[in-house]
N, C-alpha and C positions, 0 to 999 in steps of 0.2 A: 563691704565687698571690694575687691580688689579691682583697680581699673587695666582695663584690657589694654595691654602694651600695644602701640602703633609701632609699624614696619618700620625700618631703619631710615627709608627713604623720606620719611614725614615727621622723623623725631628734631626738635629744635637742635641747631646747632649753638655752640656758643662762638661769639662774635669773633676769637679768635681764628676760627675754621673759616674765615672769610675767605680765603684762598683756593675753596674748593668749588667756587662758583655757584654755591646754592644760595649763601646768606650775600644778598648785593647790597643793602645800603641800611643804614641805622638813623632815621631821622628823629630828632627830639622836637617834639610838639611844642614845647614851651621857648623854643630858641632856633638858632640856624642848623642845619645841617651838620653831623659829627661823620668823621671818618669810620668805614667800617669796624677797623681796629682798634677805636677806642671805646671806653664804657662810657655808656649814659649816663648823664648825672643823676645824683643819688635822688628819690623823690618827685622824678619828672616821669614821665610818659610816655615813651617810645614807641614806632611800627617800625617792625622788621620787614622787608619785602624779599618773599622768597620766590627764586625763579627756577626752571626747569621741573616742576612738578606736572605729574600727568595731569591730564582733565577727568574731572570727576566723571563725567560721560563722552563716549566719544563723538567726536564734531559731527554736526550732519555735513552729507557730501553735497560739495557745491559743483557748479556749471564751470569748469575749467576752459580756457578758450583755445576754439576750435573744434569743441566739440559740439553737435546740433542735435535737439530733442527730437524725437519721432513726429510729436507734435508741430515743430519748429517746421520741420523739412516738407509734412504733408501740406502744411499751409502754403509756403511756398512754391508746391508743385501746383497749388490751386490756383495760387495768383499767376504762374506763368501760363496756366491753361486759359482763365480769364482774358490776361491781357493777350494771348495768341486769337481768341476768340473775337474781341476786341478789333483787332487786326483785321481779322478776315470781314466783320461787318462793317467798319468804318472804308475799307477798300472796294467794298462791295456796294455800298449806298452813300457814303460818304456821311458827315458827323449829325447834319442835321435831321435828315430821315432814318437816322440809325435809334431806336428806343433802346433800352435796357435787356426788354424782352429778347429783342434780335442778337444783343450780345451775348447772352445766357444762352441761346439758341444755338448759335454759333460755337461757344464754349461746351456746349452739351452736360449744361448742367441747368436745377431750377433757378428761377430766378431771387430766391430767397438766399441761395448762393453767394450769388453775385451781390445783393447788398451786402452781405457779411460782411464783402470787403471794400465795397464802393458804396457813396453815399448817393451819387446823383453821375450822369452821364459824362458830364465837365472831368469829375475826378478820372473816370477811367481812362478819359483823354489824355490827358494831365499825365497820369502815370504811365499810359502808353509810351508818351512823346520821351519822359526822363527815362524809362527802361531802354530805349531804342538809341538814346542819347549815350547812355553810359555803356551800351552795348558797343556802338562806335569809339565809344573814348577805349576802352578794352581793347579793339583792334588796332588804334592808332597806337598802343603802348606795347605792343608784340611787332613792329616793323620799323624798318628804318623810317626817316622823316618823309622822304622823298618816295618812299611806296606807301607810307601812310597816307599823306596826304591824298595820292591818286586813289587807295581803296575807298577813303572817304567821301572822294566826291563822285565813284560810282555807286556805292551804295545809297547815297541821297538822291542822286538822280534818277534812280530806279526803284527806288522804295515804293511799295504800290498804294501805300496809305498818304505819303506825300504827297503823292504824283496824283492822287483823286481829289486831294485837298486842295493844291493848288489850282487845279484845273475848275474845281466846282465852288471851293469856298475860300478863296486865299486869303481874304479878311480874317477868317476863324484862323486858319492857319499860322498867319503874320501874328495874331493876338497870344496864340501857343509858343510860337517860338521865340517872340519878347520876353514872356514870363519865365522860359527856363534857362534864355542863353547866360543870365548873371551867375546862375548856381552851375554850370558845366565849365563854366570857364578856368577856375584852378585845376579841376581835373583834367581838361584838356592840355593845360598848358605843363601839367605832370608828363603826361602821356608822350608830347611832342619834344620835350626838354625844351621848351623856350619861358621866353616872359610871357607874363599875364596880358601885355597890350599885345602880342603876337597873336596869342591865342585869343583875344578877341577878332583881331582881324581876319584869322581861317575862320574861324564863328561866323563874323559877317560872310565871309566868300561862300560859306555851306549855305548859310540861309537863302542866298541870292540864286543858288543852283537848284533849291527846292523850287522856288517860283519860276527860274528859268534854268532848266537844266543844260539846255543846247545837246550836241552831239558827244559821243563819247570822246572823240578826237580832240572836240575843245575843251573838255574836261580835262583831259591828259595835258593838253598846252597850258592850261592856267593852274595847275599843279605844279606843273614843274619851273612855271613862274615864280609863283608864291614860294617853292623850296627854295629859288637862288635870291628871292629878297631877304627870306630867315635867315640866309646865310647858314 
């Protein structure tokens, strides 16, 4: 039986043809590596490494950066809806009196859907606070520093959930803020283009506004003074 001839691109090439780029190396397994242009010593085994050959089967399609799957988008929308419901429930009733059923009802979903994303009410509260902090950081990064500080002060001073917790459950709010502030310092520093210590100072100021917001005029004066300090 005659062997089936291989296509040219699969046919072995002599060592002398290494300049074509297909034959990349000849390695003597019994000794040191040899140059591609040298003959392998007689009586030894050599491995020829080929490059540039097409795969035997197409590669499985992979996920490319910047692309989102439909399921991922749907989960993101569901999570945003749950946090919006949580914001409504917490602003209406505070954290202690709000139950997971209240959050699910405010979000318009079954309680089982809520439990698919969050195990406890504390998890919901922490996620909502983190989401709001990241939203504020995003706003800060879109504005000049002075305008960003003023906008942050107004957002924090008038936030319905923060206002409710500051009045009815200040100790709970303080605990949440202390747990989250270390995580957001680096992001805030990048958004305001300041050092970490300066970002920590800004975050402490905003935390103070949560508990004692004052008037809009007072917040504006404080923001201007802080901008002067940051230079």
